[in-house]
NUBARO-182902 format. One record per residue (C-alpha): z, y, x; residue number from 1; residue in one letter. Coordinates in Angstrom, 2 decimals. Last residue first. Layout:
% residues N
       pz       py       px    i  aa
        Z        Y        X  NUM   A
...
//
This chain:
% residues 353
       pz       py       px    i  aa
    -1.95    -4.45    19.92  353   D
    -0.86    -4.01    23.54  352   K
     1.74    -1.39    22.62  351   G
     3.54    -3.97    20.55  350   A
     4.52    -6.13    23.54  349   Y
     6.31    -3.65    25.78  348   G
     6.98    -1.28    22.90  347   E
     9.21    -3.96    21.39  346   V
    11.12    -4.39    24.63  345   Y
    11.63    -0.68    25.10  344   D
    12.88    -0.31    21.53  343   Y
    15.30    -3.22    21.88  342   I
    16.81    -1.85    25.09  341   K
    17.00     1.60    23.51  340   K
    18.84     0.23    20.46  339   S
    21.29    -1.65    22.72  338   L
    22.16     1.57    24.55  337   T
    22.63     3.50    21.32  336   A
    24.69     0.65    19.92  335   E
    26.94     0.68    22.98  334   N
    27.41     4.44    22.73  333   K
    28.48     4.15    19.05  332   C
    30.77     1.23    19.94  331   A
    32.53     3.28    22.62  330   T
    33.30     6.04    20.14  329   G
    34.58     3.64    17.49  328   F
    36.64     1.31    19.67  327   D
    35.77    -2.03    18.19  326   V
    37.48    -4.51    15.86  325   N
    34.34    -5.31    13.86  324   D
    30.77    -4.14    14.19  323   T
    27.52    -3.93    12.22  322   M
    24.02    -3.37    13.60  321   I
    20.82    -3.46    11.53  320   S
    17.48    -2.75    13.15  319   L
    14.34    -2.81    11.08  318   V
    10.98    -2.51    12.85  317   Y
     7.82    -0.44    12.91  316   P
     5.48    -1.92    15.52  315   H
     4.33     1.07    17.57  314   S
     7.76     2.48    16.69  313   A
     8.90     3.87    13.31  312   F
    12.49     2.58    13.54  311   V
    13.81     1.62    10.09  310   I
    17.54     1.66     9.58  309   G
    21.03     0.27     9.81  308   V
    24.07     1.62    11.59  307   D
    27.67     0.50    11.77  306   N
    30.74     1.69    13.70  305   A
    33.95    -0.03    12.65  304   T
    37.42     0.22    14.15  303   K
    38.59     3.36    12.32  302   V
    35.73     3.23     9.81  301   Q
    32.23     4.67     9.88  300   N
    28.92     3.52     8.38  299   G
    25.54     4.92     9.42  298   I
    22.31     5.09     7.41  297   K
    18.87     5.15     8.97  296   H
    15.32     6.42     8.86  295   A
    14.32     6.69    12.52  294   V
    11.41     8.80    13.74  293   K
    10.78     8.49    17.46  292   V
    10.52    11.63    19.60  291   G
    13.40    10.67    21.86  290   T
    14.86     7.26    21.02  289   L
    18.19     7.59    22.89  288   Q
    20.49     8.49    19.97  287   A
    18.28     6.93    17.23  286   D
    20.22     3.72    16.71  285   I
    23.61     5.27    17.40  284   R
    24.70     8.90    17.79  283   D
    22.32    10.74    15.52  282   H
    24.57    11.41    12.53  281   W
    24.16    14.45    10.27  280   D
    21.29    12.79     8.38  279   T
    17.69    13.86     8.62  278   N
    15.65    10.64     8.93  277   E
    17.46     9.10     5.95  276   L
    16.61    12.18     3.86  275   N
    12.95    11.86     4.83  274   N
    12.88     8.17     3.88  273   I
    14.45     9.03     0.50  272   L
    11.80    11.66    -0.13  271   E
     9.00     9.35     0.93  270   G
    10.18     6.81    -1.62  269   Y
     8.53     8.49    -4.60  268   V
     5.20     9.88    -3.32  267   A
     5.04     7.17    -0.63  266   E
     4.59     4.52    -3.30  265   N
     3.36     1.14    -2.06  264   K
     4.09     1.67     1.62  263   L
     7.49     3.16     0.80  262   Y
     8.19     0.14    -1.40  261   H
     7.79    -2.25     1.54  260   K
     9.80    -0.01     3.84  259   Y
    12.62     0.16     1.33  258   L
    12.65    -3.61     0.98  257   D
    12.84    -4.00     4.78  256   Q
    15.79    -1.60     4.82  255   A
    17.49    -3.62     2.08  254   V
    16.82    -6.92     3.86  253   L
    18.32    -5.45     7.03  252   A
    21.46    -4.57     5.07  251   M
    21.85    -8.19     4.03  250   D
    21.33    -9.51     7.56  249   Y
    23.74    -6.99     9.11  248   P
    26.57    -8.17     6.87  247   C
    28.52    -7.01     3.80  246   S
    32.10    -6.37     2.75  245   R
    33.26    -3.83     0.25  244   H
    36.48    -5.68    -0.73  243   H
    35.65    -4.99    -4.34  242   N
    32.64    -7.34    -4.14  241   D
    29.38    -7.10    -2.21  240   Y
    28.51   -10.79    -2.05  239   Y
    27.61   -11.77     1.50  238   V
    24.39   -13.72     2.14  237   K
    21.86   -11.41     0.54  236   G
    18.65   -12.92    -0.83  235   G
    17.04    -9.75    -2.17  234   L
    18.11   -10.79    -5.70  233   D
    21.73   -10.96    -4.59  232   V
    21.58    -7.45    -3.12  231   L
    20.08    -6.10    -6.37  230   Y
    22.75    -7.99    -8.34  229   Q
    25.47    -6.21    -6.47  228   R
    23.85    -2.83    -7.17  227   V
    23.45    -3.74   -10.85  226   N
    27.13    -4.65   -10.98  225   Q
    28.00    -1.27    -9.55  224   I
    26.63     0.46   -12.61  223   D
    23.61     2.77   -12.00  222   L
    24.94     6.14   -13.18  221   L
    28.53     5.48   -12.22  220   R
    27.28     4.28    -8.85  219   I
    25.37     7.53    -8.41  218   I
    28.50     9.57    -9.11  217   M
    30.39     7.38    -6.63  216   N
    27.65     8.11    -4.07  215   V
    28.25    11.84    -4.53  214   G
    31.98    11.54    -4.18  213   C
    31.61     9.68    -0.92  212   N
    29.06    12.08     0.56  211   D
    27.37    10.49     3.58  210   S
    26.25    14.03     4.47  209   K
    22.52    13.19     4.76  208   T
    22.55    10.12     2.46  207   V
    25.06    10.90    -0.31  206   A
    24.13    14.58    -0.11  205   L
    20.45    13.79    -0.66  204   K
    21.32    11.43    -3.52  203   S
    23.41    14.04    -5.26  202   T
    20.83    16.80    -4.84  201   E
    17.98    14.68    -6.22  200   R
    20.10    13.34    -9.05  199   V
    20.78    16.94   -10.01  198   T
    24.30    18.24    -9.51  197   Y
    26.79    19.45   -12.09  196   Q
    30.27    20.81   -11.54  195   T
    32.63    19.51   -14.23  194   G
    35.45    18.91   -11.81  193   F
    35.52    21.79    -9.33  192   A
    33.70    21.31    -6.04  191   S
    35.37    20.61    -2.69  190   K
    34.95    16.86    -3.14  189   Q
    31.19    17.55    -3.31  188   I
    31.16    18.28     0.39  187   I
    30.92    14.86     2.06  186   G
    32.83    12.56     4.38  185   T
    36.36    11.44     3.64  184   G
    38.31    11.61     0.42  183   P
    37.08     9.80    -2.70  182   E
    37.02    11.54    -6.05  181   V
    34.46    10.20    -8.54  180   D
    37.03     9.37   -11.20  179   E
    37.93    13.05   -11.45  178   K
    34.38    13.90   -12.53  177   Q
    31.37    15.50   -10.89  176   Y
    28.64    15.71   -13.51  175   T
    25.17    14.28   -12.88  174   L
    22.06    16.06   -14.13  173   M
    18.56    14.56   -14.37  172   D
    16.08    16.42   -12.19  171   D
    15.26    13.37   -10.07  170   L
    14.55    11.37   -13.20  169   K
    16.07     7.98   -14.02  168   V
    14.64     5.07   -16.04  167   K
    11.10     6.12   -15.07  166   G
    10.31     2.98   -13.06  165   S
    10.01     4.98    -9.82  164   E
    13.30     6.74   -10.45  163   I
    14.98     3.39   -11.12  162   N
    13.64     2.07    -7.81  161   K
    14.88     5.32    -6.29  160   Y
    18.43     4.57    -7.42  159   L
    18.18     0.99    -6.11  158   L
    17.26     2.41    -2.70  157   V
    20.16     4.82    -3.00  156   N
    22.75     2.10    -3.69  155   I
    21.23    -0.18    -1.11  154   P
    21.65     2.51     1.59  153   L
    25.02     3.82     0.49  152   K
    26.54     0.49     1.44  151   S
    26.03     1.55     5.08  150   T
    28.92     3.83     4.31  149   S
    31.61     1.32     5.15  148   A
    30.23    -2.23     5.05  147   A
    33.28    -3.82     6.58  146   I
    31.85    -7.00     8.14  145   Y
    31.46   -10.58     6.96  144   R
    29.51   -12.90     9.23  143   D
    25.79   -13.25     8.41  142   T
    24.53   -11.35    11.46  141   D
    26.15   -13.13    14.36  140   R
    22.86   -12.59    16.22  139   V
    19.65   -12.89    14.19  138   N
    16.11   -12.08    15.35  137   V
    13.21   -11.81    12.91  136   M
     9.43   -11.90    13.02  135   E
     7.49   -10.36    10.12  134   G
     4.64    -9.37    12.49  133   T
     4.36    -5.67    11.58  132   A
     7.87    -5.35    10.17  131   L
     9.46    -6.66    13.36  130   D
    12.88    -7.52    11.89  129   I
    16.10    -7.28    13.94  128   F
    19.53    -8.31    12.67  127   T
    22.59    -7.69    14.79  126   V
    26.30    -8.51    14.56  125   G
    28.72    -7.05    17.10  124   Y
    32.30    -8.19    17.57  123   K
    34.98    -6.54    19.69  122   G
    34.77    -5.71    23.41  121   S
    31.28    -5.99    24.82  120   L
    29.91    -8.58    27.28  119   G
    28.49   -10.87    24.59  118   A
    26.70    -7.89    23.06  117   T
    24.35    -7.46    26.02  116   Y
    23.53   -11.12    26.64  115   D
    23.00   -11.81    22.94  114   T
    20.75    -8.80    22.36  113   I
    18.62    -9.36    25.46  112   I
    18.47   -13.11    24.82  111   K
    17.36   -12.52    21.25  110   K
    14.56   -10.26    22.47  109   L
    13.27   -12.94    24.86  108   G
    13.33   -15.57    22.14  107   D
    11.55   -13.15    19.80  106   M
     8.44   -12.66    21.94  105   K
     6.02   -14.98    20.12  104   G
     4.14   -11.86    19.06  103   S
     3.17   -12.97    15.60  102   K
    -0.26   -11.70    14.52  101   K
    -0.07    -8.54    12.48  100   V
     0.03    -8.40     8.68   99   S
     3.64    -9.67     8.44   98   G
     4.87    -6.68     6.53   97   I
     2.02    -4.29     5.85   96   N
     1.17    -2.13     8.80   95   P
     1.88     1.63     8.88   94   L
    -0.86     4.17     9.73   93   F
     0.40     7.71    10.11   92   G
     4.12     8.33     9.70   91   H
     4.46    11.44     7.59   90   D
     1.35    11.37     5.46   89   T
     0.95     7.62     5.28   88   T
    -2.08     5.49     6.11   87   K
    -1.24     2.10     4.61   86   V
    -1.46    -1.43     5.89   85   G
    -3.36    -4.61     6.49   84   N
    -5.19    -5.19     3.20   83   L
    -5.90    -1.46     3.06   82   T
    -4.16     1.29     1.11   81   I
    -5.32     4.87     1.65   80   D
    -5.91     5.46    -2.04   79   S
    -8.57     6.98    -4.32   78   G
   -10.21     3.70    -5.19   77   S
    -8.33     0.57    -4.11   76   T
    -9.21    -0.41    -0.62   75   T
   -11.63    -2.86     0.91   74   A
   -10.72    -4.30     4.30   73   A
   -10.79    -3.29     7.90   72   T
    -9.03    -5.17    10.64   71   S
    -5.50    -4.10    11.44   70   D
    -4.29    -6.17    14.38   69   S
    -7.52    -6.10    16.37   68   S
    -7.54    -2.33    16.03   67   T
    -9.11    -0.42    13.21   66   P
   -10.98     2.82    13.77   65   T
    -9.29     5.42    11.60   64   T
   -11.61     6.42     8.77   63   T
    -9.02     5.41     6.20   62   S
   -10.69     3.95     3.20   61   I
   -11.37     6.26     0.23   60   S
   -15.03     6.64     1.22   59   S
   -15.44     2.91     0.77   58   Q
   -15.02     3.25    -2.99   57   A
   -17.60     6.02    -3.13   56   T
   -19.94     3.96    -0.95   55   A
   -19.61     1.07    -3.31   54   S
   -20.36     3.32    -6.28   53   N
   -23.39     4.65    -4.44   52   S
   -24.52     1.18    -3.56   51   S
   -24.37     0.24    -7.24   50   S
   -26.35     3.35    -8.17   49   T
   -28.58     2.79    -5.16   48   P
   -29.68    -0.52    -6.69   47   A
   -30.77     0.89   -10.04   46   T
   -33.35     3.28    -8.63   45   D
   -35.15     0.34    -6.89   44   A
   -35.34    -1.45   -10.17   43   T
   -36.68     1.72   -11.80   42   K
   -39.29     2.06    -9.07   41   G
   -40.37    -1.51    -9.48   40   K
   -40.71    -0.92   -13.15   39   N
   -42.96     2.09   -12.44   38   M
   -45.10     0.09   -10.06   37   F
   -45.43    -2.73   -12.50   36   L
   -46.49    -0.35   -15.21   35   Y
   -48.96     1.43   -12.90   34   A
   -50.45    -1.90   -11.92   33   A
   -50.67    -2.87   -15.57   32   M
   -52.38     0.42   -16.44   31   V
   -54.85     0.08   -13.55   30   I
   -55.63    -3.49   -14.55   29   A
   -56.11    -2.41   -18.16   28   I
   -58.44     0.38   -17.03   27   I
   -60.40    -2.07   -14.88   26   G
   -60.62    -4.50   -17.76   25   L
   -61.93    -1.70   -19.97   24   V
   -64.49    -0.69   -17.35   23   G
   -65.63    -4.30   -16.79   22   I
   -66.05    -4.70   -20.52   21   T
   -67.99    -1.41   -20.78   20   T
   -70.23    -2.42   -17.87   19   I
   -70.89    -5.80   -19.54   18   L
   -71.53    -4.16   -22.86   17   A
   -73.85    -1.62   -21.25   16   R
   -75.74    -4.44   -19.47   15   R
   -76.03    -6.38   -22.71   14   K
   -77.22    -3.29   -24.49   13   K
   -79.74    -2.63   -21.72   12   Y
   -81.21    -6.10   -22.14   11   K
   -81.40    -5.73   -25.92   10   K
   -83.14    -2.36   -25.49    9   E
   -85.58    -3.86   -23.00    8   N
   -86.57    -6.55   -25.45    7   K
   -86.82    -4.01   -28.27    6   F
   -89.05    -1.72   -26.22    5   Y
   -91.39    -4.56   -25.22    4   Y
   -91.71    -5.60   -28.86    3   S
   -93.36    -2.27   -29.45    2   S
   -92.01     0.31   -31.86    1   M
//
């Protein structure tokens, strides 16, 4: 073959090699681009997974548009608990204690309570707690008063604490015994000794019927010393000894404690709240509060008319009223009037939140 052919063949080989190299590099570039593109896709696929989890968590938050007093916050998965409150089944959104900006209106409220009670016959002690703001008003509220059946409130709250912890079950049986007998309000006293009631039935009767025998059965279950210690641990001012004395301040602390636990565990404490809203007595705190839910416990003696409870107003609040040396019927009417004055005042500032 001629030298010309070999020269051209070498030249073509070089060209083919160059073309081949360029082709290989092009393929590598394409592969790398595809690789990077695929990795970018995987990275992008990873982010939505996190966002999806976040969205799932956020879906458990109440969809109610927050007001200035209950700004939104993250919730625990599967709950309606926010940093500022809880959306309950029976009472709608309830603020955590002290989660709302202080109103600065307590001086005015104290004047209303003081001026009104000062003109009444006998002694009236009052504790008010705005559960939304945490503000408190105190009028003669750490003096000693006959507790009467308001003592059934701390006893039943402690009972439900034991139910929540698993120490007591609502279906556990309590037996009516001779030592439980106490005349007065209630229906268990008509039962034969040895009659059994569930814890649920006994507690309901002790609250709704103010059953004396029923509450004695609960005390036997809990031990009265544990009830006393519960009041001490809350910061009570009057020791609940055998003279059965207490004060509005101590009972207000119990009602506040019940509210706090109701927000944390509606499934357990909702039953007690419901019983307190459906007692046989509606002649004091809730007498003039039409359409307002009030979970309360009264206490009656010859010259004593007490009432303590949670008023589910625009700002839920605790109102605890205890009396001494009063005409019973007149005192009930006075407390109803005072309760309405307090409610109207609270709605006057709370309705703006």
